[in-house]
C-alpha positions in Angstrom: 295.7 179.7 110.7 298.1 178.0 109.1 300.5 180.0 106.6 303.0 178.5 104.2 306.5 178.7 105.2 307.2 181.0 102.2 304.0 183.4 103.2 306.0 183.5 106.9 309.5 183.9 105.5 309.9 185.1 102.2 313.3 184.1 102.3 312.5 180.2 102.7 312.7 179.9 99.1 316.7 181.2 98.9 317.5 179.2 102.6 315.1 176.0 100.4 317.8 177.3 97.2 320.9 178.2 98.5 322.2 176.9 102.3 320.8 172.9 101.0 323.9 170.8 102.1 326.8 171.2 99.8 325.1 173.7 97.9 326.5 176.6 99.9 330.6 174.4 99.8 329.7 173.9 95.5 329.2 177.6 94.9 331.9 179.2 97.5 334.4 176.9 96.0 333.5 177.9 92.0 333.3 181.6 92.8 336.8 181.2 94.1 339.2 178.7 92.0 336.5 179.5 88.3 335.7 177.0 85.5 336.9 173.7 86.9 336.4 170.1 86.2 334.4 167.6 88.5 337.6 166.0 89.4 339.0 169.1 90.3 336.1 170.8 91.8 335.9 167.5 94.2 339.7 167.6 95.5 338.6 171.2 96.8 335.5 170.6 98.8 336.9 167.5 100.6 334.7 165.1 101.7 331.8 164.8 99.5 331.2 161.6 97.6 331.2 161.7 93.3 327.2 160.6 93.8 326.5 164.2 96.1 328.3 166.3 93.7 326.6 165.4 90.9 323.7 165.8 92.5 323.8 168.6 94.2 325.6 170.0 90.2 322.5 168.7 88.2 320.3 170.3 91.1 322.3 174.1 90.3 322.7 173.6 87.5 318.7 173.2 87.0 318.0 175.9 89.5 321.1 178.1 87.4 323.1 179.0 89.7 326.3 177.0 87.8 326.5 176.3 84.1 327.9 173.0 83.0 329.5 172.7 79.4 330.8 169.7 78.0 333.4 169.6 75.5 333.1 166.9 72.2 337.1 165.7 72.5 338.8 162.4 73.1 338.3 162.0 76.1 335.0 163.7 76.7 335.9 166.8 79.2 332.9 169.1 81.1 334.0 171.4 83.3 331.0 173.8 85.4 331.3 177.1 86.4 329.1 179.7 88.6 326.7 181.8 86.5 325.9 184.7 87.1 323.0 184.1 89.2 325.4 182.1 91.0 327.4 185.0 91.1 324.8 187.4 92.3 325.0 185.4 95.3 328.3 186.8 96.0 327.6 190.1 98.2 325.1 187.4 100.5 328.1 185.1 101.0 330.0 187.9 102.3 328.5 189.5 104.8 328.1 185.9 105.8 331.5 186.2 106.2 332.1 189.1 108.2 329.2 187.5 110.2 330.9 184.7 110.4 333.7 185.8 111.5 332.1 188.6 114.1 330.1 186.4 115.5 331.0 182.3 115.3 333.0 183.0 118.6 330.0 185.0 120.5 328.1 182.2 119.3 330.5 179.2 120.6 330.6 180.6 124.1 327.2 181.2 124.6 326.7 177.2 123.6 329.5 176.9 126.5 327.8 179.1 129.0 324.3 177.5 128.1 326.0 173.3 128.4 327.4 174.0 131.6 324.6 176.2 133.1 322.8 172.2 132.2 325.4 170.6 134.1 325.6 172.8 137.2 322.5 171.4 139.5 320.5 174.7 139.3 316.4 174.5 139.1 314.1 173.7 135.9 314.4 176.8 132.9 
């Protein structure tokens, strides 16, 4: 009997929303630097293309995590900011940042150990 992923792991929908490619850097940047125009946001993130940034911002706005404000002036100005719902992810991100600081060196050591074992002439795993 197979279960839907959401039933097997109740946080799966949250992971799909929050941890898809580029979502975390966008939310982190908006949390850290506040309201920003598109170009500022792109500059802070670095390697994201305008097309991908546009797609992710639209999805984040649709999900209620980012708020887009259009200013009808000449030239028009659009700003993005993290919403209250997006800000509510702050404790989760803080916990993950702490876990990262404490455990990524251990993960790196485990990878090196594992990779070393793979190249060593030993029996099957």
